[in-house]
N, C-alpha and C positions, 0 to 999 in steps of 0.2 A: 431393492428397485422393483417396481411394478412392471413385468415385461409381458408382452404378448408372446403366444407359443412360437412364433418365427419372427425374428428381427435382424436387420443387418446394420453392422457396425463397420463402416469402411470395406475392407475386402473380407470381412467375416461374417458368416451366418451364425446367428446365436440361436439355438433350439432349445425351448424350455422343455424339460422331459417330463416334469410332473406339474400338476396344478392341484393347489390345496382345494378341498381339505383331505382327499383320500390319499395323494401321493403314490397311486397305484399304476403299475405297469402293466395294465390290463390289454386287451385287444385294441381297443379304442385308442389308448396312449400309444401303443406300438405302431399302429396305423399312421397316427399323426406324426411320430418320430420319423418313420420311413418316409413320408410324404415331404416332411422338411429337409431331410438328406438329399432326396432325389431332386428336389427343387434346387438346393444348393449346388448340386453337381451339374446341374444343367444351366447354371448361371455362369457364364465366363468370367464375370466379374468378382465372383467368389473364390478366394483363394484357399480358404480353410473353414472348418465347422467346429463350432463349440456347443456340446451337449452340457447343459446345466440344469439342475433342480431347483430347490428353493434353499433359502438359509438354514431351514430346520431339517430338510431331507432331500436326499436323492430318491429316485424311484426305488419301491420296494417290491416286495415278491407279491404285487398285485395280481398275477396270474394264478395264485393259490385259490381264489374264488372259483376259477375255471377247473380246477382238478377235483372239484367236488362232485362233478357229475360226468366228466368225460377224461379220456385217456390223454388225448392229444389237445393241443392248444389251436385256437383259431389263428388262420393266417393273417398277417404274417406272425408266425410262432416266435418266440424268443430267439430260438437258435437261428432262424432266418433272417431276422433283424441283424442280429450280432455279425452273422457271415457277411450281410450285405455292407456294414459299417466297416469291417475289418478290411474288405477287398476294395474299398473306396480308393480313388487315385488322389482324392485331395485329403489333407491331414485332418483327422477327427481327434479332438482333444475334450476329454471328460473332465468338466470342472466339478469336484465332489465337495459339498457342503453339508454339515450335519451327519446324519446317520444314512449310510448308503448299504443297502442290504439285499440279499437274495438275487433276484433277477436285476436289480439296478446296479448292483456290484458287478454281476456278469457281464452287463452291458458296457459298464466302464473298461473292464477287461479286454473287451472286443475293440476299445479305441486305440488309437495309435500312441496317444500320450495321455497322461493323467496328472491333474494339478488339483491340490486339496487345499481346504482351509485346515488351520493349526487344530482347531475342534473337530475335525471330522472323524468319523468312526466308520468302520467296514465290518461286514458279517455276512456269513451264509448261514442261516439259521434252519435251512431245510431239515436238518437231521432232527430238530425237535418236533417235527410233525411227522417223522417216520420216513423221510424222503432224503435223496442225495440231490446235489445241484442238478439242473436239467438244461442250462444254457452254455454249457463248456466249462463251468466254472472249476470243476475238478480237474480240468486239462490244462486251462491257461494259468490258474493261480500258482500250482507248482512250478510252473516255468518262470514266474516272476519273483516269487519269494522264497523258493526252495521247497523241497519235499517236505522236511519237517515242520516249517512253519505253516505250511499250506494245510497239512493234516490238522494241526492244532485249531486252525480256524474253522475248518469244516467239521470236525467231529465235536467240537465243543459248541458250536453254534453261536458262540457269544462274540459281541462286538469288540473290536479291537480299535485302539486310538491309532490315527494315521501315523502319529509321531513314532510309534513303536516300529513301523515299516518304513522310514524315512530313508534309510540307506539302502534300499532294494530297489531294483527296476520298476517296482509297482508304481512309484510316484516319481514324476519328472521335476517336481516342486511342491514345496508346502509353504503356505503364507500366513502370516499373522494379519495381514490387511484385508482390503476388499477383494472377495474370491474374483468376482467377475472382472474387476478391472485389471487384476493381476494376471489371471488367465489370459486375457486379450493380450497383454504386454508379452506374455510368453509366446501366445500364438503369433504375434507379428515377428518375434524371432524366428519361430519355425519356419515361417514364409519367407522372410528376407535371407535366411542362411540356408534355405533349402535343405533342411534337415531330412534325412532319410526317414521314411515311414517305419515305425517300428511294430511289428506284430507279434504277439504272444505266442501264437501257433509256431513260430520260427525259432524260438529259444529252445534250450536243452535244460531239462531238469538237473538241479545241482544236489547232489549228495554223494559223499565218498562210499557209503556201504549200504546201498539202498536195500537189499535183500534181508541183510541182518536186521535193519531198522524196522522194516515192515512186520518181520516176524516177531520182533519185540512189541510192536504195537499191538498186533492181533493177540498176542499172548496176554497182555495187560487188560486188553478189552473183554476177552471171552467171557469170564463168569459174571462180570458186572453188567454186560448187555444181552445176557442170554434170551430176554424177552424183548429186545428191541434190535431187530436185524438191521436197521439203518446204519449204525456206526460201522460196523464191519463191512457193510456194503459199500459205504463211502471210502473206506481203506482199499477195497478192490478197484473203485472208480479211479481213486488218485494213482494207483499202482500203474494203471493203463497209461498215465502220462509219461512215463519212463520210455515208452515207445512211440509208434507213429501217432500224430496227432488226430488225423481222420479216423484211425481206428479205435482211438481213444474216445473220441466224440460217439461212435457207434456204442462203445461199451458202456459209456455213462447212460445213454439213452436207454439202453436195455436195462440196466440196473435199476433207473429211475422207473420205468415201466412196470418192472417186477416189484418194486417196493410199493408203488402206487396202488396196487390190487391187493396188498397183504392187509389182513385183519388189524394189525398193530397201526399200520399208517393210517387206515380209515379211522380207527379210535382216537388216535392222537389229532387228526385233522378236526375231527368231531370236538374233541376237548378244547382246541385252539379257538374255534368258533364259539363253542359254549362259553368259555371264559371271557370272550369279548362281549357277548349278548348279555351276560348277567347283571351288569351294572344298570342296564336300561330299564326303566319303570314304566310299567304299564298304566295308563288311566291318569298320568298327572295333568292337573288343570294348565291350560295354556298360558305361557307367559311366566310361570312360576319361577323365582329365583330363590337361590340358597341363602341362608342366614349366615353371617360372619361368625367364625370360630377362631378366636385369637387366644383364648385360654380354656384349660379343661379342669373339672375336679372329678376325683374318684373317691368313692366312699368304700373304705375297706382296703387295708394294706397287706392281705394275705397273698399267697402266691398268684392267685388270679389278678388282683388289684395291682399288686406291683409290676406283673407283666404287661397289664393294660397301660400303665404309666409309662413304661420304657418305650412303648410304640410312639407315643406322642413327643415324648423327650427326643427321641431320634429324629422326629420330623421337625424339631425346634419349635415346638408348642409348649409353652409353660404348663405345668401340671400341678395342681395342689391335690395331696392324697390326705385323707382323713381317717382316723381311727378313734376308737374310744378308749384305748389304754396304750399308755407309753411303751409298755414292753412290745406290744403288737406293731406298733408304728416303728420302733426301733428295728424290728426284725425286717419289716418292709422295706425301709430305708437301705438296710445293709444289703438286702437282695438286689435292690437297683445299683447300689454303688459297685457291688460285686461283678454285676453284669458289665458295667462300663471298664472296670478294671481289667476284667477278662478280654474285653475287645481289644485294650491297649496292649496287653501281654501277647495277644495272638498276631499283632500286627494289623488289625483290621481298623485301627483308628489311632489318630496321634492323641498323645496325652493332653494337650492343650485343649483340642476339640472335645475330648471325653468330659474334661472338666467344666467346659463351657455348656455342654448340654445337661450335665448333672446338676448344674446349679440352677436350671429351670424348674427344678422340683421343689416344691414347697410342702413339707410335712407339717401336720397340725392335729391338734385333739379338738379343735373348735369348727363345728358346722358353719358358724358365722363367716368364716374364711372362704367358704363357697359362694357368697353373696354376689360377686361380680363374674362368676364363671360364665361362659357362653354355653357350655356343655358340662353336664354332670353325669358320670356313669356310676351307677351302684354295682358293687361286686361283693355283696355280703352273702352270709349263709342262705342256702335255697330253702327258705321257710317264709309262707306268705305273711306271717304275722311280723317277722323282722322286716321284711320289705315294706309292710304298711308303715311301721314306725319311721323307717327312713325316708320314705317318701312323703310323708306327712310334714316332716321337718324340711325336707328340700322344698317343699311347696311354700312354706312359710319364708323361708331364707332367700332363695333364689330370686334374681331379678326377672322382671316380666320379658318374656321372649326366649329364656334360657330353656335349652333342650334338656329333658330328664330322660335318661336312658337306664333299663335294667339289663344287667348281663345274665339275667335268668335264663336257664337251659330248657326249662319244661313249664313254668308256671304261666298263668294266664295274664297276658300284658294288658287286657282290657279291664281286669280286676285291679292290677296294680295302678293304670292310669286313674281309676275311680278314687283313689286314695288322695287325689289331689283336685284342686279346682281348675286345673288347666290340662285336661286330657288330651287336648290337641297338640301339646308340646312333649307328649310321652311315647315312648316306643321301645322296644327290645333291641339291645346290641349284644348279641351272644358271642363273645369271643371262645375261642377253643384254647385248651392248655396245652402246652405253654404258650400263654398270650402273645408273648413277643416273638414266638418262633412260628406258630400256626398261621398260614396264610388266609384262612376262611374266616369272614364275619357274617354271621347270621342276622339279618335285619329284620326285626318283627314290626309289622306294620298294624298298629291296633285300628279298631273301628272308627276311632276319632282323631287319630294321627294326622296332623296336618300335611298337605303335599310338600310345603317348603322344609319341613323337620325331615321328612323323609329324603328328599333330594340332597339336603345338606349332609346327612350321614353317609349317604352313597358316595359323595363327592369327597368326604373326608376320608373314608375308607382307602380311597386311592391314594391320597396324600400320606398315609400311614402304611401304606404297601399292603394293604389287605384286598381279597377278592370277596367284594361284598354279594350277597344273594338275599333278595327280599322274600319273606315268608308271611304268610297270614297267621292268624293267631289259632292255635289248637294245642292239645296236650304235647309237648315235646317238639312242637314245630316241624320242620322238615327231618332234619338228622336224627334227632332222638326218638322222634315218634317212629321212624322206620327201623332204627337200630333195635327197638322193642321187640318187633316181630322176628328179626334177624336172631336175636339173642335168645327168644324163646324157642324158635325152631331148634337152636343148638342145644339147649337144653332139653327138648323132647327127643332128639337123637340120643342124647345122653341116656334118657330113661329107657330108650328103645333097644339099646345094647352097644351103642359107640362108646369109646373112652374120650375123656377130656382131651388127651394128647392127640387122639385120631382126628377129633373134629378140628382142633386147631391145625393140626399138621395139613389136612385135606385143603383148608382154606388159605392156608399160607402157601400152599402149592399152586393154589388157583392164582395167587398174587396178592391177597390181602396183605398189608404189612404186619398185621397181628391177628390171630385167631380170636374168637370172641372171649373165650375164658381167659386167655392171656391179657386181652384187652380190659375185662372187667376187673381182673387183679391189679393192673396198673391204675385205672381210673379210681378203684375202691369199690369193692362189692357192697358197702353200707350206702352208697349212693343211690343204688337201685332199691335197696331193703328201704331206705327213707321214702323214696316215690311209691312203693307198694304200700307202705303203711299210710300214706297221704290218701292214696287211692281208697284205701279200705274205709278210711275215716269218712271220706267225702261220699262214697257210694257203698254202703254197708249191704247192700242187697246184692252186690255183684259178687258172683262166684269166681274166686281165685283158682287159676289152673294148678294142677299138681307140680308143674315145673316151678312155680313160684314158690310153693312150699318147700322144695328142694333147696332153692337158692336161699331162702329163708333160715332154713336149717343150719347151711353153711355159716351165715352172719351170726345166729345165735351162738355159734361156737366161737365167735370172735375172730373168724377167718376173714378179714377184710381185704386181703391181698398183700400186695409188697411192703405196705407201711406196717403190717403186724407181722410180717414174715411167713405168713400162711394165708392161702385163700384156695382156689382151685388147685394151685400148686403149693409148694413149699419154697422158702427162700433162704439162702444162707444170710447171716448177719451182714447187712450192708451190701448185699448182692442183689441183682436184678434177674439173674438167670433162673428161669422156672426148673423146678425139679418135680418129676412125679412123685406123688404121695400116696401110699397106700391107703392112708385113712380117709381120702376123697373116694377111692374105689369102693371102700367099705360102706361109706355114707351113701352112696349110689345104690349099691346092692341093697341095702336095707331099705331104702326109699322105693325100690321096684318091688321088694317083697311085700311092704305095706299096702301098695296100691294094686298088688294083684298083676303087674306087668312081667311077660315073660321075654327076656332078653333075646334078641336075635342078631345075626350078622349084618352089619350096615356097611355098604361101600362107600369109598371116598366120594365116587361120582355122584351118590344119593345125597351125602352131606352137602357137596357144593351146589346141587341144583335146588335143595329144599331151603337153604339159607339164602342163596343169592336171589332166587325167584322170589323169596318173602320180601326182599328188599324191593324188587322190580313191581310187585303186586301192590304193596303199600304205597309205593310211590305213584302208581295209577289213581289209587284213591284219593292222593294228595292233590293230583291234576284235577280229578273230579270236582274236587270240593274248592277249587280255586286258592288252595293254600299255596302252591307254587306257582309262578307266573308261566314257566315252561318246563318241558321235560329236561332240556338241557341244564337247567338251573339245578335239578336233582343231582344230576351228574357231577357238576362241580361241586356241590355239597359233599359228595361222598368221595370225589377223588381229592379235594384240598383239606378235608375235615375228619376223614373216617379211614384213610388208608387204602382206598380202593385202588386197585392198580390202573395206572393211566393207559397202558396199552390194551386195557379192556374197555376203557371208554366211559365207565360209569354203569351203574345198574340199569338205566333206563337204555342206553346204547346197546349194552350187552344182551338184553331181552331182544332188541331189535334185530341184533345180529343172529341171534339164535332162532329168531322167528316167533312172532307173538302167537301164532297159531300152535306152535310146539310149546311155548312156555304155558299156553292155557291149558293144553293136554296133559303137560306134566303136573300142573298144580291140581287139576281135577283128580289125576291117578293118586297124589299124595293124600288128598281128602278121603277117597275111597278105602284106603288102606290104614286109616287111623285105628289106634288101638283104643283111644279114650277120647277126651274132649277134642273139639275142633281146633285147628291150628290156623289156617288162613281165614276162616269164617266163610268165605267165598272168593270166586275170582272177582276182582275189580270189574265193574261193568264196562269202564273205559277200555280195559284190556280186551275184554270179549269184543265190544264193539269194532275196535281197530284190527283184531285178529281176523273177524268175519270179513271187514271191508279191506282186508288188505294192505292196512296202513301201518306206519310205524309211530312211535312216539316222538322221535327227532326227524 
């Protein structure tokens, strides 16, 4: 039903709480709702008020946009609006359809009655951006659904189906029919039967042993949330609901404001917006529309190719996977089948659904079977000659308009496109391993990539539940180009006196999911070795740093990492736990002696600054060159692709939080104290410009 914001239906005023497309409960929306309620209250003919969103959504945490720059909200604040509705002498009924979250859910809690559609879901996701509810949600929800259930909703931040809360005072009715019509029928009963107005604030929280339960919750959250203050703070807020309501509201507000100013909440809010900005493409032609993708092809059935195929199968998109040898194809198919079997075994999928999705896979040894695919993704060995052979075949076989994508992590997409007669249809689609788990997709825009091709892949990424970031063409694109400087700096610290385990330990304590040497062992040290050999072949005049010689020596000994049982660490057979290896210490000592490097004591603080600022500095260069569209895209790449801690906000946000003047000075200090060849080369000019101007990257 297409409705105006305020409509009268008999004796009932209907107020539309949100208007598409934003569904935001921002200051303008709050003012409009308040004006509607006041108008209804002043009209003697109106006996009740219904607040309703859209079929898809009730109002969300629209006021999140306001917390970016201020501590309080423009009046009427959310708390003011809810209190006004709660004290209305006319019954106010919330009709909840679709997803009702954050401030919108808190608004519904302030109404006297709540009626929901069967498919409705409710959520308080504030914890995901480092906050707690701010509109009394931590006080009203426990009074309506109980202490334990309320804590589960608030601490998880996840959406809960209305049906799961059917038997609680939260809902006065749930309908399978038309939400508005059924809510109006319920409202007529409220008026005719003169039902007493129910206010959540007047209820008591139900729980037999609240003190013991809250202690258990705090103990279970402790270690898991040590870098995220919001979950435990939410427990404190909900605990206040056990006492006086007004005192609890004051406690919630204080907790919210304390969290709002925390570094963690600022970082998580930044990430929230960065993730939503990333899919937006700068410079697209007006009116461009995506190409249809109803089937995909994947060349290569290795771990990466099989993982890529799983993404599309889960989205219900038929996938044809091609290999050159039956044995390799069988391994890939078995990998995919094992994935679906594991999903069923873990209860994440029904057996018939798993069978239906797995049946969408077509394994083949013939490239000709890709002739009708709308999209073909190459996932073969990272070698330009191999890529050339594949793309020349695809150019001959694939239908006109088919999109040809390379999963390359470092190679020049423009060169790859030149192997075809259709460079406008070619781009990079860099999945991260394991491809069916990692959320990041680096989409590489070639010089001749057509706008509709780029748009198609960005939209398709959302369908397969990936966070896509656009990158320009350069060696390593955004992520691997930056990781090169980070890893090089870690190796330099090793040369100067740190140990492998000290470097990894310092960066893991900072919050990185894995230190650089552990990460290299996991990925395979031979990958970097192959890249260095390629660079030497392409640029024989280029002098390789001594750190590269150290990494080369490790590989020459066959120490490729976990897959060979030894790398920067050693690994027990079949194990993944890194063990300190004295042989690596001896290798480093010999390397220092060969190059005349006298070891010194290196602090953990120096390790963190040098490695993390190497990321920030290279990120600034990437922005200068236009490889990344925006600084926040770089942060998204590192959070979702490289294990950067979300509570730090990404390397560019972290540099902003430290202060770019301080970052610039630190890097200049590192350069002055170098023992041998330069590491950073220079402070990125964009970093210096912003530092001097008092600007930030984000």
